[in-house]
N, C-alpha and C positions, 0 to 999 in steps of 0.2 A: 379759766383764766390762764393757767399755766401752759396749756396747749396752744392758746393764742400767742403767747410770749415766744414760744418755740418756733411757731410758724413765721413770725415777724423778724427772727434773727437772720443775719446774713448767712449766705451759703457756706462760706468757710467755717463759721461758727457751728453750723448744724452738722457739717461733716466732722468736725473735731469732737462734738459732744454726743452725737447720735450713737445708738447701740451701745451705750455704756451705762454702768449702774448710777453714775452721778459723781460729783466732786466732793460730796460730804459722806461718802461711804468708805469705811475702812477696808482697804484691799488694794490690789494692783490696779493701775490706771486702765490697762487693756482687759477686755472680757476673757474668760477662760475658753479653751478649746474643748468642745465636748464631742467625744466619739462614742458610738454605740449602736447596737442592733436591738437587743431585748430591752423592753420596757416593763418594769414589774408594777403590779397593782396590789393595793392593800387587801382588796376583797373583789368578789364577782360582781357586786354592784357597780363599782368603779370601772371594771373590765368591760361590762356591757355598755355603760355610758360612753366609753371611749369610742365605740363603733359608729356613734352618731356624729362624731367630731372629725371625721376623716378629711374634710375640706378645710378644716380650721388649723391654726397654729397650735396644735396640741401634741404632747408626747404620747404617741400611740405605738409606733414601731419605727425602727431606725430609718426605713426608706421614706417615711413621712416628714422626716427632718427633726432637728434638734434646736436648742436655743441659739446655737451658733448660726444655723441656717436662718432662724427667724429674724435675728438681728440684721443679717445682710439683707433679707427680703424687705424689711421695713425701710431700710436706708435707701435702696434702689428704688422702691415704690415712691418715696419722698423726692428723690432726685428726678424721676420721671413725671411726677405730678399725678400719679395714679393712687389707687387705694390698696391693691394686693399685688403680690409678686410671687412667682414660682421660680426657685432657683433650680437649674439643671446643669448636667455635666459638661457642656461645651456650647459654644456659640451655635454650632450647626444644630444641636439638640433644641436650642431656643428657637431656631427656625422650623424644624420638623414637627415639634410637639403641637404648636397651634395650628399648623396646616392639617395635621391629622385630627385635631379637635373639631375642625369647621367643615372638613371635606369628606364626602363619602362617595361611593359608586354612582355614577350618573352626573356628578357635579361639575362645574366649570370654574376654573381659577384663572385670574388675570395676573401676569407678572410682568414687571418692567424688563425691557431687554437688557438693561444694564445691571441686573440682579447679580449678587454674590453667586459665583459659579457653582459651589456645592448645593446651593438652593435650586438652581436650574437642574443639576443632575438629579436631585431628589424628585423633582416634578417629572423629569423625562424618563427616568430609570426605575422609579418606584410607584409613584401616584399613577402613572399611565397603566401599569399593569394591574391596578385595582379599579380601572374604569373612570379615573378623573382626568378630564381634558384641561390642558393648560394652553392659554394663548399669550404670547409675548408681545407687549405693546411698547411704542416709542415712549421713553421716560418723560419727554417734553409735552405730552398729551394735555389738552385742556379739558374743561368740564364737559363740553359738548362732545368731544372726541371720545371721552371715557363712557358717556352715556350711550354712545352708538355701539360700544364693544360689549356692554353688559347684556347678558342673555337672561331669560327666565331662570335658568339653572346656575347662573353665576353666584357662588356663595362667598368667594373670597377675592377682594382686590388687594393685591400686595403692593407695597411701596418700599423703596430704598432710596433715601435722599441725603446726600448725593449718591449718585450710582457708583457701583463698585468699579474701581480702576479708572473710569472715564468721567466721573464726577458731575453728571447731569443732575441739576437741582429740580425737583419736581414740585408742581403746585399741589401740595398735599391737601389743603383745604377744598380746593375745586374737585379734586378726585374723590375726597371723602363725600361731598354733597351729592355727587353723581351716584356713588355706591350706595349710600344710605337711602336715597330716593328710590331705589330699586331692590332694597332688602339684603344688600351684600355687606359683609363685614370688611373692615379695612385693618390690615395688619402692616406693620411697618418695621423694617430693620433700621433702628435709630442709632446704631453703634457709632457712627461718625459724629452724630449730634448729641451724645451723652452730655447733659448739663446745657447744651447750647440750643436745644430744640425741645419744646414741650409738646409731646406728641398729642395728648388728650385735649389740649387747648386748640389743636388744629384739625380735630375730627377723627383721629385715630382710635381704633377700638382696643387694639392689642399692640403693645410696644416690645420689640425684640432687641436684646442687647448680647454682644459678646463680651462678656466681663473679663474675658482672657486679656482684652486690650487695655483701655485706660484705667479701668477700674482696678485691675491687678497692678498695672504699671511697671512691672518688673520682669515681664516675659518669663514667668515661671509657674503659671497656673493655667488650667483649662476650666472654664466656667461660662455659663450663660444665664440669662434671666428672661422671663416673659412677665410683663406687667399689664394689669388690666385696671379698669376704672368703674366697673359695674359688677354687681353680684352675679348676674347671668353670665357674663364673659369669664368671670373668676371660676365659676362652676365648671364651665366648658373646659377651660385651660388646666385647672388643678385636677379635674376628673380625668382627662387624657393622660396627664403626666403620671398620676398614679397607676393607671391601667397599663401604661407603657413601661412602668418601672423606672421611671426617670429619677436620677439621684445624683447629688454632687457631693464630692468628698468634703467633709467638715474642715479638713486642713486647708484646702483651697478657699473655702468660704471665709476661714479665719484670715487667710492671707489677703483676700479681697477687702475685708473689713480694714485690715491695716493699710492697704493701698489707698482706700477712699479717704483716709485722713489727709493725705497729701494731694488728693486729685486736682483740687483747685489750683494750687501753686504749680504743680507740674503743667497742667493744661495751659495756664496763663503764659508760662515760660516757653512752652513748646509752640503755642499759638504765634507769639511774637516772633520766635525764631523762624517758624515756617513762613510767616508773611515776609520776613526779611530776606530769606533764601529765595522765595519765589519771585520777589520783585527783582533781585539781582538777575535770576535766570531769564525773567521777561525782558530784560535789556541786552541779552547776549544774542549776537547775530546768528549763532547755530540754532537758536530756538524759535520755532514757528509760533508756538502758543503755550501758555502755562494754564493748566486746568485747575486753578485754585479758586473756588467761588468767592472768597473774600477780595480778590483783585477786580477792580472796576471793569476791566476789558474781558474778564473771563465769562464764559457761557453761564447763565444762571445767576449772576451777580444780583440782579434786581430782586429775585425771589429770595436769595440768601439774606439780603439786607432786610427784606420785610419780615422773614420768619425766624431768622436765627439770632442769637445774642453773641455768637463767637464762632470760631472755626477750629476744626481739628488740624493737626499738623501733618496730614496726609493729603497729597495732591499729585497731579500728573503733569508730565512734561512731554510736549510734542516737538520733535526735532524737524528741521527743514527737510523738504522731500529729497534733497540731494544725499542725504545720509542714509545709508541702508540699515536694515535690522541688525546685520552683523556688526556694524559700526557702533550702534547703541549698545550692543553686548560688550564691545571693547570698552565703551565709556564706563559701564557699570563694573567690569572687572578691573579697571584701573583705579578704582576709588579705594581708599585705605580706611576711611573712617565709617563708610557706609557698608553694612553687611548685606549679603544677598539672601533675603529672608522674606517669607510670605506674610508673617503676621506683623502687627504694628501696635502702637499704643504704649510701648515700653519706654525705657530711657534712652534706647539706643537708635541710631539712624539706620535706615534701611533703603535699598534700591532694587527694584525688580523691573526687568522688561515686561511690558504688557502685549505689545503687538506680537501676534502669533500664538498667544496663550489664551485668548478670550473666544468665547462662543457667543455669537450674535445671530439672531434670526429675523430681526425686524429693521435691518438696515442701518443700525446705529453704530457708533464706535470708531468710525473713520474720520480722522481730523486732518488727512492730507499729509501725513508723516508718521514715522515710527514713534511709539511712545514708551515712556518709563515712568513707573510710579515711585515717588519718594516719600518716605516718612522721616520727619526731622525729630531727633531726639533732644537730649539735654545737653549736648556738646555746645561749645561756643560757636555762634553763627559764623564768625570769621574764620574759624578753623574749617567748618563745613564748606564754606565758599571756596576756600583755597583747595580743598579736596575735590570739589566739583570742577574747578579750573583745570586740575590735573586730568580729570576725566575727559573734559572737552578737548585737551591736547590729544588724547588717545582717540577720540572720535574723528578729529580732523585728519589725523595721520593715518587712520586705519585704510588698508586697501583690501578690497574683497578678493 
């Protein structure tokens, strides 16, 4: 009955009370930070018994986690709608660990052309050396198109929706149906959709998060998570993580737990500000298109509206073709409130040019003009708009 009450509570309530001892326990409101490597046992019977619990949340050895890790894992699993979660040291580690868990020599992997750049690098510079072939597909692919790409040796169909930098929204349920019908596992980078997209309700087997982003919220940690919803997938992922020695700092886990307490209010504020700024940009003559899935005229809006309950504050802007790439760099450099930085999900706004910095091999990512990616932080939208106006002046007056 108590578990049912917890599940029925609102999201913000669950974030505020999850991973804590409770309101009627004497002590500090926040859980303790536990660091350690060696775990002591009272006797050899208990020591031997611990060897059978390597896949469980048990104190066995430091690399297998502590109560600090376990609390964060449980909270992320709950947010993602899964059952088990493995915390790792970075978002990239959250990408590579399940890929190594499911792929071996002779296997084939399908990746969207819009995938996160370091994930592409891992496939092209590491997996290929171990005899794993990767094919990049257009992210807008439908169920039939995906079915035609899957081979007998295709073990992983990877998704990332919206796509990195260019924000293509994928039909994840259709892709998952095609993959499962042919025995492939579906992995998804769900970092943009944290809280707003329930991966397991849409056919995903393994959900990947860069907790560095919104979960941390303050641009001061490196952390990732891999969440599953079945015992078989958990054993694959957890086993691979232990064999690879994947580990996350308990200090970063503690900071992520703290960040999760305010996740909902931060995301709501940033989502609203992001839409406000995106709509303003969409009305500017210098802008050809705004790649924000929540805007009705943006590519993928119909799928976003069907599958998502909200939007991250990260989106792309495509400039009119008369503006050069150098002019968009002048636009970015003229901004005072937007930093030039690669990460996102923190409290601060960021701007990075994307044209010329992306690798694509399936003919995607060209929107007829140079593009810039924007992240909207917690500043006042009116101040950000004034700053962007300053950048547009620099764009218009730039001479190559």
